[in-house]
VOPAGU-2260 file (C-alpha; in pm, 1 decimal, decimal comma):
REM VOPAGU-2260
SITE   aa  ch    i         X         Y         Z
SITE  MET   A    0    1121,1    3531,0    4763,3
SITE  ALA   A    1    1322,5    3741,7    5060,6
SITE  PRO   A    2    1306,0    3709,6    5438,3
SITE  LEU   A    3    1085,4    3983,0    5598,8
SITE  PRO   A    4    1241,4    4231,4    5835,4
SITE  ASP   A    5    1176,8    4195,7    6187,1
SITE  GLY   A    6    1030,3    4467,4    6396,3
SITE  PHE   A    7     692,3    4584,4    6211,8
SITE  SER   A    8     460,9    4820,7    6393,5
SITE  TYR   A    9      95,1    4757,6    6371,7
SITE  ALA   A   10      49,4    5071,2    6180,9
SITE  GLU   A   11     275,5    4919,6    5916,8
SITE  TRP   A   12     172,8    4608,1    5907,7
SITE  ASN   A   13    -216,8    4724,7    5908,3
SITE  ALA   A   14    -107,0    4977,7    5597,0
SITE  THR   A   15      26,6    4683,6    5391,9
SITE  TYR   A   16    -277,1    4457,2    5503,9
SITE  ASN   A   17    -530,7    4720,4    5401,4
SITE  ALA   A   18    -319,6    4797,3    5073,4
SITE  LEU   A   19    -346,8    4420,9    4975,8
SITE  SER   A   20    -746,7    4409,7    5047,7
SITE  PHE   A   21    -807,7    4700,9    4852,5
SITE  GLY   A   22    -636,4    4556,4    4539,1
SITE  ILE   A   23    -836,6    4235,6    4589,6
SITE  ALA   A   24   -1167,4    4434,9    4596,8
SITE  ALA   A   25   -1104,6    4687,1    4323,9
SITE  MET   A   26    -973,5    4404,3    4072,9
SITE  GLY   A   27   -1250,0    4152,9    4153,1
SITE  SER   A   28   -1516,6    4422,8    4133,3
SITE  ALA   A   29   -1385,9    4563,8    3782,6
SITE  THR   A   30   -1358,9    4194,2    3646,0
SITE  ILE   A   31   -1734,3    4146,5    3727,7
SITE  PHE   A   32   -1823,9    4509,7    3584,1
SITE  PHE   A   33   -1615,6    4433,3    3235,7
SITE  TRP   A   34   -1785,8    4106,0    3171,8
SITE  LEU   A   35   -2142,8    4253,5    3246,5
SITE  GLN   A   36   -2061,3    4518,0    3007,7
SITE  LEU   A   37   -1981,1    4272,7    2729,4
SITE  PRO   A   38   -2337,5    4260,8    2562,9
SITE  ASN   A   39   -2337,5    4664,4    2551,4
SITE  VAL   A   40   -2060,6    4684,0    2300,4
SITE  THR   A   41   -2040,0    4580,5    1951,0
SITE  LYS   A   42   -1872,4    4268,7    1846,5
SITE  ASN   A   43   -1547,1    4481,2    1722,3
SITE  TYR   A   44   -1469,6    4544,9    2088,6
SITE  ARG   A   45   -1592,6    4254,2    2289,6
SITE  THR   A   46   -1200,3    4102,1    2260,7
SITE  ALA   A   47   -1052,1    4401,4    2409,1
SITE  LEU   A   48   -1306,9    4401,8    2701,9
SITE  THR   A   49   -1289,8    4027,6    2759,3
SITE  ILE   A   50    -901,2    4066,2    2780,2
SITE  THR   A   51    -974,9    4382,3    3026,5
SITE  GLY   A   52   -1170,7    4121,8    3252,4
SITE  ILE   A   53    -904,3    3856,0    3213,1
SITE  VAL   A   54    -624,8    4096,8    3331,0
SITE  THR   A   55    -822,1    4207,4    3655,5
SITE  LEU   A   56    -922,3    3831,3    3707,0
SITE  ILE   A   57    -540,9    3743,6    3687,4
SITE  ALA   A   58    -495,2    4028,9    3936,1
SITE  THR   A   59    -764,0    3935,0    4155,5
SITE  TYR   A   60    -612,4    3577,0    4214,2
SITE  HIS   A   61    -248,5    3666,7    4242,0
SITE  TYR   A   62    -352,1    3989,6    4493,9
SITE  ILE   A   63    -552,3    3675,0    4698,6
SITE  ARG   A   64    -242,5    3499,0    4712,9
SITE  ILE   A   65     -14,3    3814,2    4820,6
SITE  PHE   A   66    -285,2    3863,0    5105,9
SITE  ASN   A   67    -283,0    3501,4    5262,7
SITE  SER   A   68     117,0    3500,7    5221,6
SITE  TRP   A   69     133,1    3851,1    5419,2
SITE  SER   A   70    -118,0    3710,8    5673,2
SITE  GLU   A   71      42,3    3412,5    5719,7
SITE  ALA   A   72     374,0    3536,7    5788,6
SITE  PHE   A   73     251,3    3750,0    6082,4
SITE  THR   A   74      86,6    3707,1    6405,0
SITE  VAL   A   75    -114,3    3992,9    6518,8
SITE  ALA   A   76    -225,2    4013,1    6900,0
SITE  SER   A   77    -361,2    4248,0    7138,0
SITE  LYS   A   78    -286,9    4184,3    7517,3
SITE  ASP   A   79    -565,2    4281,1    7761,0
SITE  GLY   A   80    -709,5    4545,4    7531,1
SITE  GLY   A   81    -377,7    4716,2    7466,6
SITE  ASN   A   82    -183,8    4797,0    7174,7
SITE  TYR   A   83    -152,0    4530,2    6886,9
SITE  THR   A   84     202,3    4365,8    6864,8
SITE  VAL   A   85     325,6    4231,7    6542,6
SITE  GLN   A   86     537,7    3952,5    6518,4
SITE  LEU   A   87     683,7    3714,8    6247,4
SITE  THR   A   88     563,7    3364,3    6219,6
SITE  GLY   A   89     881,7    3239,7    6026,1
SITE  ALA   A   90     648,0    3182,5    5711,9
SITE  PRO   A   91     766,7    3328,0    5407,4
SITE  PHE   A   92     629,7    3609,9    5260,3
SITE  ASN   A   93     625,2    3551,2    4866,0
SITE  ASP   A   94     600,7    3876,4    4679,8
SITE  GLY   A   95     699,2    3678,2    4369,2
SITE  TYR   A   96     334,9    3661,6    4254,8
SITE  ARG   A   97     338,1    4006,6    4181,1
SITE  TYR   A   98     596,5    3938,2    3890,1
SITE  VAL   A   99     396,8    3634,6    3775,9
SITE  ASP   A  100     111,5    3865,8    3762,4
SITE  TRP   A  101     287,8    4122,9    3562,3
SITE  LEU   A  102     437,4    3886,4    3329,2
SITE  LEU   A  103      85,3    3782,7    3234,7
SITE  THR   A  104     -96,3    4112,8    3276,8
SITE  VAL   A  105     128,4    4374,9    3137,2
SITE  PRO   A  106     143,1    4271,8    2776,5
SITE  LEU   A  107    -213,6    4208,4    2789,4
SITE  LEU   A  108    -274,0    4568,5    2916,9
SITE  LEU   A  109    -110,4    4678,8    2631,8
SITE  ILE   A  110    -258,5    4458,9    2366,5
SITE  GLU   A  111    -626,8    4573,3    2493,3
SITE  LEU   A  112    -540,5    4922,9    2405,7
SITE  ILE   A  113    -410,4    4848,5    2080,3
SITE  LEU   A  114    -737,2    4639,7    2009,0
SITE  VAL   A  115   -1002,6    4903,3    2111,3
SITE  MET   A  116    -816,1    5141,8    1887,7
SITE  LYS   A  117    -922,4    4947,0    1615,7
SITE  LEU   A  118    -581,1    5000,8    1421,3
SITE  PRO   A  119    -535,7    4831,4    1036,1
SITE  GLN   A  120    -492,0    4477,2    1112,3
SITE  ALA   A  121    -116,6    4470,0    1024,2
SITE  GLU   A  122     -45,5    4753,5    1260,6
SITE  THR   A  123    -216,6    4574,5    1533,6
SITE  VAL   A  124     -61,0    4272,6    1488,7
SITE  SER   A  125     282,1    4441,4    1445,7
SITE  LEU   A  126     251,0    4669,4    1762,2
SITE  SER   A  127      99,5    4384,3    1985,0
SITE  TRP   A  128     401,0    4160,2    1933,7
SITE  LYS   A  129     642,0    4476,2    1966,0
SITE  LEU   A  130     498,8    4616,4    2291,5
SITE  GLY   A  131     381,4    4276,2    2444,1
SITE  LEU   A  132     752,8    4117,6    2415,6
SITE  ALA   A  133     885,0    4454,9    2498,0
SITE  SER   A  134     686,2    4487,8    2830,8
SITE  ALA   A  135     734,4    4108,3    2896,6
SITE  LEU   A  136    1107,6    4149,3    2883,2
SITE  MET   A  137    1088,7    4470,1    3112,9
SITE  VAL   A  138     942,4    4258,3    3385,2
SITE  ALA   A  139    1190,5    3970,5    3333,6
SITE  LEU   A  140    1470,0    4192,1    3381,0
SITE  GLY   A  141    1345,3    4341,1    3698,3
SITE  TYR   A  142    1256,2    4071,8    3889,1
SITE  PRO   A  143    1647,6    3966,6    3956,2
SITE  GLY   A  144    1706,4    4297,4    4092,4
SITE  GLU   A  145    1387,2    4279,5    4313,2
SITE  ILE   A  146    1513,3    3987,4    4524,4
SITE  GLN   A  147    1846,3    4124,8    4585,1
SITE  GLU   A  148    1962,5    4313,1    4881,6
SITE  ASP   A  149    2295,8    4442,6    4716,1
SITE  LEU   A  150    2196,2    4787,7    4584,9
SITE  SER   A  151    2449,5    4810,8    4306,8
SITE  VAL   A  152    2297,8    4464,6    4164,0
SITE  ARG   A  153    1949,2    4609,6    4222,6
SITE  TRP   A  154    2066,1    4936,4    4038,6
SITE  PHE   A  155    2205,4    4710,1    3751,4
SITE  TRP   A  156    1889,1    4505,9    3690,0
SITE  TRP   A  157    1702,7    4844,3    3733,6
SITE  CYS   A  158    1893,1    5021,2    3420,6
SITE  LEU   A  159    1837,1    4697,7    3201,8
SITE  SER   A  160    1466,0    4700,9    3244,1
SITE  MET   A  161    1430,7    5056,5    3206,6
SITE  ILE   A  162    1533,2    4994,2    2844,1
SITE  PRO   A  163    1234,8    4818,6    2726,0
SITE  PHE   A  164    1032,6    5041,6    2970,5
SITE  CYS   A  165    1117,8    5356,9    2797,0
SITE  TYR   A  166    1060,2    5200,2    2437,5
SITE  VAL   A  167     704,9    5120,9    2548,6
SITE  VAL   A  168     645,1    5446,0    2719,7
SITE  PHE   A  169     737,1    5633,7    2428,2
SITE  THR   A  170     537,0    5458,8    2189,7
SITE  LEU   A  171     212,0    5518,5    2431,4
SITE  ALA   A  172     324,8    5870,6    2459,5
SITE  VAL   A  173     420,7    5974,3    2104,4
SITE  GLY   A  174     382,1    5645,5    1863,5
SITE  LEU   A  175      27,4    5644,5    1898,2
SITE  ALA   A  176     -64,1    6006,0    1885,7
SITE  GLU   A  177    -149,9    5964,7    1512,5
SITE  ALA   A  178    -386,4    5655,3    1563,3
SITE  THR   A  179    -552,7    5837,8    1855,0
SITE  SER   A  180    -638,8    6148,4    1628,8
SITE  LYS   A  181    -800,9    5919,7    1385,5
SITE  GLN   A  182   -1071,9    5773,6    1639,4
SITE  PRO   A  183   -1416,0    5845,2    1495,0
SITE  SER   A  184   -1539,6    6086,0    1747,1
SITE  PRO   A  185   -1371,9    6354,3    1957,2
SITE  ALA   A  186   -1491,1    6175,0    2266,1
SITE  ALA   A  187   -1344,3    5849,4    2171,2
SITE  ALA   A  188   -1012,7    6051,2    2070,9
SITE  SER   A  189   -1022,4    6211,4    2420,5
SITE  LEU   A  190   -1069,8    5876,9    2586,5
SITE  ALA   A  191    -783,6    5697,1    2402,3
SITE  SER   A  192    -560,6    5969,6    2498,5
SITE  ALA   A  193    -663,5    5935,6    2868,6
SITE  ALA   A  194    -581,6    5558,0    2846,6
SITE  ARG   A  195    -259,6    5625,7    2698,8
SITE  TYR   A  196    -140,8    5892,6    2960,5
SITE  LEU   A  197    -290,0    5700,1    3241,7
SITE  THR   A  198     -61,6    5400,1    3142,5
SITE  VAL   A  199     205,4    5611,5    3122,7
SITE  LEU   A  200     143,5    5772,3    3470,3
SITE  SER   A  201      69,7    5459,2    3636,7
SITE  TRP   A  202     391,1    5298,5    3477,3
SITE  CYS   A  203     621,6    5586,9    3597,7
SITE  THR   A  204     504,3    5494,7    3955,1
SITE  TYR   A  205     659,0    5128,5    3925,8
SITE  PRO   A  206    1037,5    5235,7    3897,4
SITE  PHE   A  207    1033,9    5460,1    4192,8
SITE  VAL   A  208     854,1    5212,7    4426,2
SITE  TYR   A  209    1113,0    4971,3    4289,0
SITE  MET   A  210    1364,8    5235,9    4403,0
SITE  VAL   A  211    1257,4    5238,7    4756,1
SITE  LYS   A  212    1506,2    5012,1    4884,5
SITE  SER   A  213    1782,2    5173,4    4692,3
SITE  VAL   A  214    1781,9    5529,9    4844,6
SITE  GLY   A  215    1833,6    5462,2    5200,5
SITE  LEU   A  216    1505,2    5301,4    5298,7
SITE  ALA   A  217    1515,0    4988,1    5447,6
SITE  GLY   A  218    1345,7    4755,5    5707,5
SITE  PRO   A  219     959,6    4742,7    5777,4
SITE  ALA   A  220     920,6    5085,8    5635,3
SITE  ALA   A  221    1060,7    5017,7    5332,2
SITE  THR   A  222     851,6    4706,2    5276,8
SITE  MET   A  223     534,5    4903,3    5371,5
SITE  TYR   A  224     585,7    5183,8    5100,1
SITE  GLU   A  225     702,2    4910,1    4830,6
SITE  GLN   A  226     372,4    4694,7    4891,1
SITE  VAL   A  227     141,4    4997,6    4924,7
SITE  GLY   A  228     299,8    5151,6    4607,2
SITE  TYR   A  229     285,0    4905,6    4397,8
SITE  SER   A  230     -82,5    4794,9    4477,4
SITE  LEU   A  231    -184,2    5161,2    4405,8
SITE  ALA   A  232      -8,4    5160,2    4101,4
SITE  ASP   A  233    -193,2    4829,6    3991,1
SITE  VAL   A  234    -515,5    4948,5    4066,9
SITE  LEU   A  235    -461,6    5246,8    3854,8
SITE  ALA   A  236    -287,2    5036,3    3564,8
SITE  LYS   A  237    -560,4    4773,2    3545,3
SITE  ALA   A  238    -871,0    4856,9    3717,2
SITE  VAL   A  239    -899,8    5239,5    3601,4
SITE  PHE   A  240    -725,5    5184,0    3300,8
SITE  GLY   A  241    -996,1    4904,6    3202,0
SITE  VAL   A  242   -1282,3    5155,7    3281,4
SITE  LEU   A  243   -1127,4    5355,9    3029,9
SITE  ILE   A  244   -1131,3    5081,7    2775,1
SITE  TRP   A  245   -1467,5    5007,2    2856,0
SITE  ALA   A  246   -1562,3    5375,0    2807,6
SITE  ILE   A  247   -1395,7    5377,8    2451,0
SITE  ALA   A  248   -1542,8    5054,0    2351,4
SITE  ALA   A  249   -1903,8    5206,3    2468,8
SITE  GLU   A  250   -1822,4    5553,3    2285,0
SITE  LYS   A  251   -1706,6    5406,8    1960,5
SITE  SER   A  252   -1999,7    5123,6    1984,6
SITE  ALA   A  253   -2238,6    5419,7    1983,1
SITE  VAL   A  254   -2095,3    5595,5    1702,6
SITE  GLU   A  255   -2101,1    5290,2    1475,7
SITE  GLU   A  256   -2453,1    5190,3    1563,5
SITE  SER   A  257   -2578,3    5549,3    1513,0
SITE  GLY   A  258   -2420,3    5531,2    1177,8
SITE  LYS   A  259   -2604,7    5210,3    1095,5
SITE  LEU   A  260   -2906,4    5397,2    1187,2
SITE  LEU   A  261   -2870,5    5682,4     936,6
SITE  PRO   A  262   -3049,2    5673,7     614,9
SITE  ASN   A  263   -2886,3    5607,1     331,8
């Protein structure tokens, strides 16, 4: 929890306000959708889809907390119908909710992808542990730098967190390629590839947003870019990624059900 800089314009405050509102709406809607779809997939994929809904539910809760903290940190007023002015109230803005959210949801995101791919049990357990622990370590190493104003310290923790980050991204982009090719239909394989690469793409957004305060930007503009960037990346990495998980589960369920209906 770091003190907010003074001097926010209404545009900067409003951009962040809208980004956080969008995060709540996207995550909440996605949670309802995923859980309503549970009866429409076979038993093999309900665990993955349940976890998908848990991820977006956790994110919804934390986005509400971040949104409330942001709203409480400012007073926004318009005098005599003129331009809006934005002033700090003195209440702290707690952005630490993001890291609590990521510590819980990032490992689950990877586990849901592994589960929906329906790998052999030993490989599923091994990958879940390796990727889950690596992703949790990545988040834990990133937090000390996030709360630092000293740029050299931020870069130090950024470099440390990139070690498990690169391992996870490499596994998604290369390590799961063979398993993807073995999916039961071309559509399922294509969706699994899309889910892998969407994760890589959305994840690559986070290190760049993290560096916003390390490349010369400061003050309200840096805070706005950071909050908007993280919010958009979260929606891609959780809600949109979750839709792909549902699509994979639905496609593989349809293939398995059609196989059972074929005459012997």
